N, C-alpha and C positions, 0 to 999 in steps of 0.2 A: 492442406497448406503447410509448408515448412515453417517451423518456428522462426521468429525474427532473431532470437538469440538462443544459442545452445552451448552449454558447458558439459564436457564429458571428462569426468575424473580429473578435474583441474586442481592443482596444488600450487601454492605460493608461500614461501617462507621469507622472513627477514631475519637473518642470523638464526638464532635458535627459536624464534617465534613463528609458529605456523599460522599464517593469516587465514588461508583456506586450505582444506585438506580433502582430496578426492571429491571435489564438489561437482555434483550433477544437478543441473536444472535447465529448464527451457522456459522462454518467455514467448507465449503464442503471439502471432502476428495480429495486430489490431486489438489487443487486449491490454488491460492494466494489471501488471504483476507487481505485487507488493512484497518486498523483502522485509520481513519483520524480525526483530531480534534486538537484544541489548547492545550497548556499546561494546565493541570488541568482538562481535559475532562474525565479522568478515564481510559486512555489507559494502563498505567503501572500497575495499580491495577488489570485490567482485565487479563493481562499476569500473574501476580503473583498468582492470584486466579486459573488460569488454571494449574499451576504447583503444586499447593498445598502449596506453600510458604506462602500463606494467606488462611485463612478459612472464607468462606462467613458467614455473619450473617443470611441470609435467601436465599432460592432458591436452585436450583439443577444445578450441573456442571458435565458434562461428557467429558472425553478426551479419545479417542480411546476406548470407551465403558467402561472406568474405572472412578471411583469417586476419584478425586485428594485428598480429605481430608481423604479418607480411604486407597486408593492404591497409595499414593504419591510416594513411592519408585519405583514402576513399571512404573508409568507415567513418572518419570524423567529419567528412563532408555531408554524410547522410544521417548523422546522429547529432542531437543536441544534448548538452549536459549542464547541470547545475551542481557544482561540487559543494561540499560543506563550507569551505572557506574560499569563495571565488576571488580570483586575482584580477586586478585592473591596472591601468596606467593612472596612478593617482594624481599626477600633475596635469592630466588631460581632463576635459569636461566629460560629463556623461554622454553628450552628443558625439564628441570626438571618439570616445570609446566605441559607441555603437556604429559610427561611420567606418571605423577601422574594421570591425567585425563584418560589416556589410561588404566592404571591399574584398575581404578574404573569401567570403562565400559567393561573391559575384552577384549580389542583389543590390537593388537601388535604394536610395535614401527613404523612399516611401515605406519600404518594409521596416526600416529602422524606426521610423516615427510611429507606425502602427503598433509595433511591439512595445514601444515606450508608453503609448497611450493605454494599451491593454493592461499594463501593470502600474498605471498612475504614477509614472516617473517623469512624464513629459514636462512638468513644471520645474524640474530641477536639472534639466539637460544642460544648461549653460553654466552650472556650478562645477568646480573641480571635484572629482570623485573622492579625493583625499578628505574632503569635508563631509562626505556622506555618512549618515548613521548606518548601523548594521542592517536595519530593515531596508533602507534605500539601496544599499549595496546588493542585498538579496534580490530586490525587485529589478535592479539593473541586470543582474546575472540571469534572471528569468527572461527578461526581454531579449538579451543577447542569445539565449539558448534557442529561441524560436524564430530568430530573424530570417533563417534560411528555410523555414517550413520543413523541419527534419522528419524523416520516416520513423525514427526511434528517438524517444526523449528519456534520458536518464536523470532522475531527480534524487539527489542525495541530501536528505533532511532539508527540503526546499523551503519550509516555512519557519526555519530558525530565525528568530528576531523579528518576525512579521507581526503586525497588529491583526486582530481578528478579521477585519474586512479584507486585508491583503491575503491572509491565509485562505479565506473563502474564495478569492479570485483564483488562487492557485488550483484549488480543487475543481473549480468550474473550468479552468483551462484543461485539466486532465480529462474531465468528462467530454469536453468539446473535441479535443484531439482524438480521443479514443472513438468518439462517434464518427469521426472522419477517417477511420481506418488506421490511425497512427498507433504505434506500439509504445507503451509507457512502462518504465520500470521505476518504481518509487521505493526508496530506502527510507525506513523510518523506525523509530522506537515509540512514536506517539500513535496510540491505537486509534484515536478519533480521526486522524488523517486518512487512515485506510478504510474506515467505516463508510460503506455505501459506494465506494469507488473501485474496490478490488474485484477483478474477475478471477484472479488467482492469488493465493497467499503462499509464500515460501517462508517457513519458519527456519531461521538460521541460528546456529549456536556453535561456538568454537570452530568456526570455519566450515561447518557441514550444513547441508540442507536437510534438516531433520524430517520434514514432511512438506508436501505441497498438494494443492488442490483448490477447488473453488470454495468460497465460504460455506456454501450449502453442503458440499461433499464433506468438508472437515467438521461441520456441525453435526452431521449424521454419524460421523466416525467417532467423535470425541464427546459429544453431548447428545447421545442417542435417545435418551428418555425425555419425551416432551413434558413440559410443565404448563398447566392451565390454571388460571385464577378463577375461582368461583365466589360469588357473593349472592346473598338472598335477603329478602325482607326480614326473615327470622334466621339469623345466622346459626342458631342452635340446630336448625334442620339440616345443616351441612355436616353434622357430626357423623352421619352414617357413611360419608364418603370413604372413610378409611376401610370400610368393609365391602365396598362395591367391587365387582369384578373388573379387573384391568387397572385398578388403582394401586400403585406400588407404595406410595407414601403420601402423607398430607402434612402441611405445615401451617397451622392456624396463626393468623396475625390480623385479627379483624376479619377480612376476607381470607379465603383458604387457597393456598397453593397446593395443587395436587399433581404429583408425578405419575404419568400414565405409562403403561407398557407399550401402548401403540396409539398414536394420535387418531387413527381410523376408528377407534372405539369411542371417540368423544360423542358422536351423535346418539349412539345407543345409551351412553351414560346420561346425557342430558334428558333423553326421553324417559329413562327410568326415574330420574329425580322428579320430573314434572308429574309423572304418573303417581308418584308417592306423595304428591301435594307440596313439594318444595317450590316456592315462588322465587325463581331465580331473577336476579337483577343484573348479573354480570357473568359472562362466560368468555374468557379472553386467553387464548393460547399466547404464551410468552416466547417471543423470538430471542434467542440468546444474543447478547452483545458480542462484538468482536473481542472486547476485554475478557469476557468470560471464556470465550473460545481459546484465546491466546494463553491464558493462565492454565487452562486445563491441558492444552498441548504441552506447555512447559512442564507441568507436573508429571504428565505421562512419560515424557522423554527424559526427564531428570532421573527417573527410576530405572531407565534402561542402561546397560553397560555402554561406555563411550567407545 
């Protein structure tokens, strides 16, 4: 299946500032791609290039097989977007803003109401948007972005200003849309947003895609040595772990964290401990968090030449 979004050696500068430089990345169809990186990494510029709101200086961009700089109107009909600072007609009510969006996309008012209810903004639809809080404006932007059931959804820092419940609703929306075959691109510097929803991670820095892959692939590449927590009725019996075959290092802290050369050696290691009389109470492989993966990737690539 062709990727929903493809960037090939794309560059975009603003004066002397290079926002993206020779950027290559693909967003697989029906998957959640998370663009991770600090502010200024080029994430927002990438989204704006994908919609045709910006025109690349060099390189090729395809979205759903279309070229945004040529077919921008068609791309925007098939794509939903939540920018970091969504704009509205502040003198109009929330409902009037949604009605206007519905008329542009050619959908009926039921779609507008469904979208408003999904993001719990329906109680404020008769208020002027100029009086909305930051969180309410974000929820209205989210409702507007899905009103036409887009094939691709571009979310740029979508939970900024949201309360925890609304943030959870956004992540549930991402999972729901991805489950129905929609393509999601999520830009964020908040690691907990990407945890558990990312099918693909693209680490961005200084306008480049430094690395991309699934969380599992990247964990295997950057955090290859597995860590297992051991505990026992008599913790002193775990002192021999450091001398066991396949154990690279141990870190005692009450229970013992052992770094192994290969996770496949764990069953034999447990069998040896039990045979030697160690009464184990806990054997738990530790799955690295996205935060640990992110900082290890950042550390690795900060040591490489730019």
